[in-house]
Structure formats: structure tokens, C-alpha cells
Phi, psi and omega in degrees: 000150177309138182297336177291342182257023179247162181294146168243186187295330179295315182294316178301321182298318181297316180296316181297321179300315180299316180295319180296317179299319178296318179293326179294323176299314178297320180296322180300312182283347177275317189253333187244343180219060187294142172280126186266339182229166176301320180299320177291315186294318186261334186234008178061027181070012183057030181234018182291151180278163182296317185297304181298326179292316178299313180297322181293319179295316178299313181297325179295329179272325185273082180270180175300335177299320179291312187291324180262327184280320183293314175300322178294320176301316179296317180298315185279319192240356178093186192270009183303328182293348180289347178290356174294344175300322179294314181299318183299318180297315180297315186289324176300321178294313179301316181297315183288336183266318190255318190264304189297326176301327179294310182299316186290322180294326179284346181052053182293149170271335180214139180306316185289350172299329179302320183296328177285322178296321183276322183241263176199183185294334179294318178292322177299316180295323176299316178298321179298315179299314184293318179292324177297318176300315180300318180296314181295327179284324188271324184302317179301323178293321179296320180287321185298318187298305178294329177297317178296316180295318181292322175301321183295322186263355180236335184085356178290131183305141181307316186276007166263323183290314187300320176295325180296314178301315183294319181297317178301314181293316182297325182298303185284338177285311184290320187267333184267342181075191188293329179295318177297320179298313184294316181287328173294319177302317180299314178299312182293327178297323178295318176301314182298311183297311181298318181298311182294319179300313181299314183295319180294315181295313180294319179298316179297318180296318181294334181275354180103013177108168183296320183297319179293318178299318180296318181298316181296318179294324178294318178295329181271012178062028180272342182270098185214116181239313188256055171276099189269020178302122182279358184300117181288351180263356174287139188298299180232118170226174178304316183288314182297319182288313184294309181291314181298316179297323180299312181292319181295315181291321178299318178302316184284348177263318189248350182232024180240117183304330181297297178299319180297324175302321178294316180297326180284348183274354177262159191291328188213169178293332175298316177296323179301316183291326174294321176299317178301315182297309182293327177295318179298317177300315179298317177302311183300317182297306186287318181296319181286330173296317178295322177296317179298324177298328175297321175297320178298317180301313182294319179298327180283320189250015186294340178251000178206084180295121186293334177287310179294331179281350179084010180286321177229164183260334188231135178304333180293348178270001186292317181296311176301322177301312182294318180299318180294326176297313181293322188287350179304327181264359184225084182304134179095342182294317180296320178295321178296317181294316179295328174296321177296316179296314181291322178297319178297319179294316180300320180298313181294318179298315181298321179299315180292314182299312183297311182293318182291321178299311179295321181296313182295327177291308184292319190266350177242301184298310185285328182284318185266348175230061187293338183273350180271113181266128179248136173293166179302319181298317181291325175302311181299320181297316180297316179298319179296319178298317179299316181298315180293323177297318178297322178297318179297315179298317182297316180296319180297324184282355175300330178299327179284317183301326181304332187271354186265188188278206180300144190297323182293311180295318181299315182297311180296323181295309183296318177292325181299334179295336185247327188301317181299320179295318180293313182298323181297324179299311182288328181293313180292328179292319186277327187257338188235094183300333183279352179288130182256181183299317180300317180295316181298314180294316180298316180296316182295315181293319178297316179299314181298316181295312183296310181296316180298319179300314181293313184297312185287330173290320177298316179295327177298313180292329176294315179298326180279355181078012181269350176228112187233153180230073180297148182278189177283182187308129172228171184208156170233022184297327185252022178287149175298163179303121186293328181294316181293331184259007178059034177257154176242098183297153177232081183303334181291346179267001176283134180261142184243004185283128180238009184277190179282143181072204178221158185281150169238111182257111183240134174296153182298342180275353182273115179302148182302323183302325183281357177265004179305138179306133180300337178295337185266000182299313180292323178299310180300314181297318181294310182297321177297313181298317180294314182298312180296320179299318180295315183295312181297320180295322178291330181275346179242182184285123178284153178291161178282102186296332183293340179265359186265140180287129183296340180294346178284351183241156177300143183307333183284354176266343186303324182296340181264358179280159179306143185301317183294334176287323180295328184267358183284166179295134178293140179249135183246344182286125179291336175296322178296321180301315181298314182298318183288345181250008177279345179285105184243160181300152180274000000 
């Protein structure tokens, strides 16, 4: 890359400041405000405020994949992905009304504890395995994105950067606990928000204003919202994005130990609903800013696609390229933006590390070794070891992530293989009292196998180049002379499609099933898991609903429970819940 588009000492300084501030937060909670109990370490004593929890949830979702992947998605495929705004509003309401009141009333220490209360320890262990798989699949992508961007603007090798990013995150996550994670998330979220706002505003101004940018995107067929094509094999349509995003987002709000851990850290369900509201506002602001940045990218590069021109090798490098171009006139802006990207990645990584470490301790160590008593100090030590082990695995798997497709599609695809299976477990548990352990396990395993089979075969064909998703119309007609700029153009990478939606080019050897829209992976997994669970439960012996605590079900199911159960004394002891649900079919 041109030396003018590389970091200087000012940019490095801004990034270092962000990292130091994050480490200082971790150091404060490590040395000066130590967590004395597991409840403090993992749940903040259940006294956390609405603001830091809301910011932490937003930061946990808005990773570098969002900041770099979403604008690239907009540039390549148009604005159809913005219909996820509709899904987010619906799902926040569903989560606050049906799922989260159940978790909060039970005062769970771990989300997956619910599965043992509702079913048994086998289902809980199944949930633990699936979430661990999801973490191991998703974390490398989260680490890879800022590493790739930082490599682009500094020249430092990718596999040198990713361990450094991970070590910083592991330090304040493992030693500072959930309070350090939440307050670091808040700090990093501010860097992210300010960075994206500055780049979008400056970019729009340099292009001649919003109206000119809009005109260029309209001419390039990028403005597309209501593509109502019902084809489930079309990559992005109104239906695939809206329905797919709804299921994917619901999983990450109500069936993901990280966010649920945050919801459990506030004092009451009233606080939970305020957290949902402020989180939704935060999602809308950052996601739409990133989408708007995609419009800016297309308006800037619509006559000289940087990938086809040979300026960059990967579409995921487009945002850093543009930021470095803009930042030439604004010292420190590139460093601020990279701090935002790195901060977003650190927030998401910390959420996964913290939640997974606590989950594996509670759901594996305590469940399978119940007679082994650990002091609070030893508990913390074991959790820290688990977190560091997860970090090592994640960094190693970055080598695999490099070989896959665009980061946004890849991330949603890999998570989709597991998310549907996880969501189906909690959905049948909360909504269907007659579903038994056999049904829950059968549904979850069937969902995991089917979704995993489709996703990994699809990724295989993508890696082999037999399944491709070329973008909308691009051009290199107005590129500078390639000889003078030491670029090697690739005319074969220019896209000529100007129609509605985007193309899916599949070799004749690729089965139709593996061409299913990646947005539908979670939908397919969830519906499969729920359907199989219902059928198996109906064919086998249902549990005795009269012995089950009604708090295990969403309040809207209570009216369908036996009358004498509704009028019985409420039970609050989680030990009682376990005992009443140990009676399983023979």
C-alpha cells in the first residue's frame, strides 16, 4: 500500500491510548476493587446500573465484523441488509415479554442452569457443548477482522497482531471480572461511536453531500429494501434478511450466556426492560452508521473498485483503505477509527471469554464434580485458566478463518450452524410444558446435525470456489494508470450485475440444499429443533406438569397450567426446582 496510507506515530499513539485505558480498567478491578465472590466476579453483585449494562450489550454485539463487514456488505450487495432494523425491534419486544422475565425471576447464576431446572443435567451439558462450539467458531472471526485491518495500515503481520489483541483482552477479562468487562466495553463503545461518526460525516462532505452520495448509490442499484422475492436460495431479500435476522438476533439476546449474564446483573425486570430499550437505541445508531458508511464507500469507489484494481486483496480491507485516504488531511483520525474497530473487537471477545469461562466452570466443573469444593480464590483461578485456554484456541483458528468468504456472511453462517439448536432448547422449555428431556435432546441434536451439515458443506464449496456470491455492478474505468501506481488490475473481478438482489453462482456439482441463504441457517435449525422436540415428546411419556414450578415457563403459559398448580404456594428455592424436575419419563 502507498506509504501515505500507512500509520504514523500520531495514529499509533491513539491506538495505544485506547489499549492502555482498557488495561487500566482491568487493573483497577484486579488490584483496587477485587471481586470477592463468584456472584461479584460474574454478575457484578446483581447491582449493575442500566447504562454500563446497556453499553456492554451493544459493544458485545458491535464487533469489528460489524464495523468492517457491514459497510463492505452494503458496497457489494446493496442496502437490503438494513431490513434487520425491523427484526431488531420485534425481537427486543419478544425477549422482554416472554424470555427474560423467566430468567430474572429464577435468579440464575448461569443461563444454562435453566436447562437443568427445566429438564436435567444432560440437557444442560448439551447446551454447554453447543455454546462452547459457537464461541470457538465465532471468536477467531472477531479477532481476525481487526488484525487484518491493522495489518493493512501498519504492515505488521496478521499473526503477530492477533495474539497481541487477544492478550490485552484476556488480561482485563480474566483478572477484572464482569465489572471490568462492562466498563471497558463502555469506554471502547465511545471510541467506536465517535470514530464511525467522524468518518461518515467527513466522507459525506468530501463526496459533495448526502444527496450526491444517494444519487450515485441509486444509479449503482445499491438502494434496495423491498425485494420481496420468496426464493429461500436468494442471498439477500426482504424476507431472508428480516426473518433470518429475527431468529439470529433472538438467539443472541435470550439464548446466549453473555448478554443474559448482563441482564441478570441488574436488580429487577424493570431494569432489564430499560436495558433492552437503551440497547436497541444503541444498535440502531451504530448499525445504521455502519450501513451509511457502506453508501459512502460505493460513492467513492463506484468507478474504481479497489479489489479489481489490485489496490487491496480482500473486500474486508476496503474500509481501512478508505479511512486512510480520508485521514491524510486529519491527523489522528485513522488511529481513532482503528481504535474503534479494535475496541469493538475487544468488547465482543471479552463478552465471549467472560461468559464462556464462567459457564464452563459452573456447567462442567460443578455439575460433574459436585463433591469437589473449591474456595472462591480457586474458583477464580480455574475460570482464568479456562479463559486463557479459550484465547489460545481462538488465535490458532484464525488460520482457518483466512480461507473463508466475506466476514459478515462467514460469521453469520458459522454461528447459524449452532444458534438454531440452542434457541430451540430454550424455546421448547419456556413455551411448551409437555416437552420432556428426550424431546429436547432429540430436537437439539437433529437441529445441530442438519444445520451443521448444510453450513460446513456450503463453506467447503465456497472455499473451493464452486459456490460464489458476486456483488452488484462495479467498475475500474476511472482507475489511475496501474503502471504508475504499481497496481496489478484484475478485470475478471469486476461485477456486471445490475438486477434486483444479487447473484448466486453455483457449480453444477453443488447440491441445491447447500445454496440455501445463509440468513436462514438459524431459522432452519430452530424450527427443526422445536418440531422434533414436540413430536418426540408427544410419542413418549410427558413429564408431570403438576409437579413443575410455573416460574420455569413464560407468564403467558401459566393460564394453561393445572389450576391447583396456579393456586399453590410459590416456590423460590432453585434446589426445589431441580428436585421437582428430576422425575423424568422411563
